[in-house]
N, C-alpha and C positions, 0 to 999 in steps of 0.2 A: 647206531653210532651217535654219539652225543653231538648236538649242534654246537659249533664253536664260532667265535667272532673272527674278525679279520686277523691276519697274522699277528699284529700287535699294534698298540696305539702309536708306536714310533714309526710304523711304515704303512698304516692303513690309509685308504684313499679318502681324501677330504671331499671329493666331488666326482661326478661322472666324467666331467671334462678332464680331470687329472688322470682318470683310468684310461681314457681314450688316448691321451698323450703318451702315457707310460707304456701301454700295451698289455703286458701280462705280469702276473706275480711270479710265476714259475715257468721256465722253459725246460722240458725234459729232452735229453739227448740220449739216444740208444742205438746200438747196432744189433740187428736181429737176423738170425739164420736158423731155420727149423725150430722156431719158438712158438708154434701154434698152440701148444698146451698151456703157455704161460703169458703170452703177450697181452691177452685181454685184461690181465691184472693191471697193466699200465694204464689202459684206457678207463678201466673202472676207477682207478685212483684219481684220474683227471676228473671224472664225473663227480666223485665224492667231494673233491676239493672245490669244484665249481659250485656245488650245492651249498657249500659253506663260505662262499664269497672269495675264494682263492682262484683266480682266473689263470688257466694253464694253456700252454701250447706244447706240441711235441714234434720233434724231427727224428724219424726212424730210418736209419740206413739199412737196406736189405739187398742181398744178392745171393742167388744160388740155392734158395730154400727148396727142399723137395717135398715139404708139406704145404699147408695152406697159409703160412705166415704172411706172404705177400698179399694174398686176397683179404686177409683179416685187416691188415694195415690200410689197404685201399678202402675197404668198407668203413673203417673208423674215420678216414679222412673226409667222408661225405657228411658226417654229422658232428665232427669235432675239429678243433684247430690242430689237425695232425697232418704232417707233410711226409710223404714217402720219398726217400732219397735213394736213387739208384747208385749202388757202389760197385758196379761191375768192373770199374777201372782197376780195382785192387787184385783182380784175377792174375794180372801180369806180375805181381810182386810175390816172389817165392819165399822170402824170409817172413816168418810169422810175426816177429816183433816189429819189423819195418811195416808190414801190412797193417797191423793194428794201429800203429802210430799214424800212418797216412790216412787210414779210415777215420780215426777220431778227428784228425786235423781237417779233413775234407768236410766232415759233418759240422764241425765248429764253424768253418768258413761259410757254408751254406746257410747256417742258422744265424749268422752274425748280426744281420739287420734286426732280426727279432730279439736277439740277446740284448742288443743295445737299447731296446724299448721295454726291457723287462727288469725285474728286481733281482731275481735269483735264477741260477741254472742248476739243474739236477742231472748229473750223468749217472745213469742207472743201467745195470744189466737186466735183461728181460728173459734170461734163460732159466735154468733150474733154481737160481737164487730167488726169483720173484714168484713164489708159490701162492701168494695171496695179494690182494690190493693193499697198499700201504695205508696205515691208520692216519686219519686227518689230525687227530690230537698230537700224534708223534711228530708229524711234519710241522705242525704249528709250533711245537716246542723247539725244534731244530732251527727253524727260520727266525724265531724270536731271539734265540741265543746268538745266531750269526749276525742279525741286524744290530743287536745291542752291544756287541763286543768289538773293541778296536784292537784286540789281540789275536783275532782269528781271521784267516783268509778262507777257511772252508770247514765243513763238518762232515764226517764220514760215518758210515754205519758200523755196527759190530755184528757178531753172530754167536749163536749158542747151539750145541754145548761148547763149541770151540771157535775161536777167532781163526779164520782160515787163510786170508790173503796176505801172505808174506811178501810176494813179489812187488807189491806196490808200497810196502811199508819202509819207513826210515825214521829213526829218531837219533838223539845224541848218542845213545848206547847201542843201538841195533841197526844194521843195514843188511839188506838181502839183494844188493845190486847185481851180484854175480850168481845168484841162485839158479836162474834159468839155465845158464850154461852148465852149471854143476849137475843139475837134474838130467840134462841130456847126456852128460858123461857117464852117468850111473844107470842108464837104461839098457845096459848090456844084457841083463837077464832079470827075471822077477825077484830072485833072492837078493841080488845086489841092490836092486831098485828099492825093495822094502827096507833093507838095512839102512840105506841112505835116508829114507823118510823117517825111520825110527830114531836116527841119531841127529839129523839136521833139520827136520821139519816139524815133526810132532811135538818135541819139547818146547819149541818156540811158539807154536800155536797155543799150547797150554799156558806158557808164560804170559803171552799177551792177553789171554782170556782172564787170568788171575789179576792182571793189572787193572782191568775194568776201564772206566772212563779216564782218558788221559790226553795230554797234548803230545804232538809229534810233528815232524817235518812233512811227512807224506803218509797217506793211507788211502784205501779205496773200499775193499771188502764188499763189493757189489753195488755201492751207492755213495755218491758224494755231492753235497750241496755247496755251491760257490755263490758269492755275490757276483752279479752279472758284470759289474765294472771290473772286477778282478779277472773273471774268466775271459773277458774280451781281450785282455792284453797278454794272455798266456799263449803257449804254443806247444804242440806235441812233437814238433820237429826241431825246434831250436836247441842247439847243443846236444842233439840226440844221435848217438852212434849206433842205435838199434841193437844194443846188447842187453837192455833191461826193459822192464814193463813200461808201457806208454804212459800209464798214470803216474809212475814215479818220475819219469822225465818231465811231464807237464807240471807236477806239483813242485819239483825242484826249481823250476823257472819261477813259479808264483811265490814260493817261499823266499826266494832270493830278491825278487822285485819288491815284495810287500814288507819284508822283514817281520812277518807274522807267522803264526803256527796254525796247524790243523788240529781240530778236536775229534778224537774217536769217541763218539757219543753212544750212550746206552739208550737214547730215545728211540732209535730205530735199530732193531735187532732181527736179523734173518735167521732162519734155521740153516745150520752149516750144510752145504750140499754134500750128499753122500760120498761123492768121489774125493772130497777133501777132509773127511772125518778121520780121526785117529781110529785105527782098526787092527784087528788081529791079523796075523799073516795070511790065514786062509781066506778071510773076507777081502783083504787087499788083493790077493792073487785072483780071486774070482771076479772082482770089479774090473781089474785090468784085462783079464781074459775076455770078458764080455765086451769091453770097449774095443779090443783088437778085432774081435769077430764082427762087431758093427761096422768098424772102419773098412774091413775087407768086403763086406756086403755092399757098402755104399760106393765102392769103386766101380 
């Protein structure tokens, strides 16, 4: 990997004393459950960034993993600025959307002191999305754009071959705020479920892929970088009726406060997770059948 300079001349450290006062360049925030196969990629990313002068910390919320996720986080915390955050309180919350919002807000509040002493926050999924460490040059490019623009409050990732995360997306022309409930309504059987995806999900994933890099009000798609000062004043619970994705609720707050937009950037592109890819009926049915079998076995 090519050695890079500090994030940019506009935000590079002028002295060691300034670094001590500021704290970190990037604070990563993640929720992890049964992510033993991928979570090391987050810590490898931190190592690569640190080797290139970008100082990082991470707060990882974990509860209920049946693999070695918790042990991996604990081990990472002995050699890196990694904090394991117990999130068992969320077991009492039955609604998935409310649970995710409360988990994200709890993690944000736990990390808040560190966030205030940092330059950027990266909210990142560490499950099947993070199949490899993030590239230093790509992160450098994203942070440089975010630092130098007064029109952006955040930069999010894209994915190939298809953009997948409709639930967190909102623009002037597209909104999927009620998609979560619509998906539930069409889970009556696999044929109905597939037809709904073919009509209401796959076409829009293709559309957003073709648009490429663009501005919007909200997006996530596995990763989002924020200025720390912006992230600090946001909330996953404010004006949240728990009927939509927690990232959408949070980004709507920040978009309103800042009167700025988010950039869906081509600088960081994940592989579309298999469960979100456009697929033939047979592949779709097989994926869902396997998922249901795993869920029954896990009970």
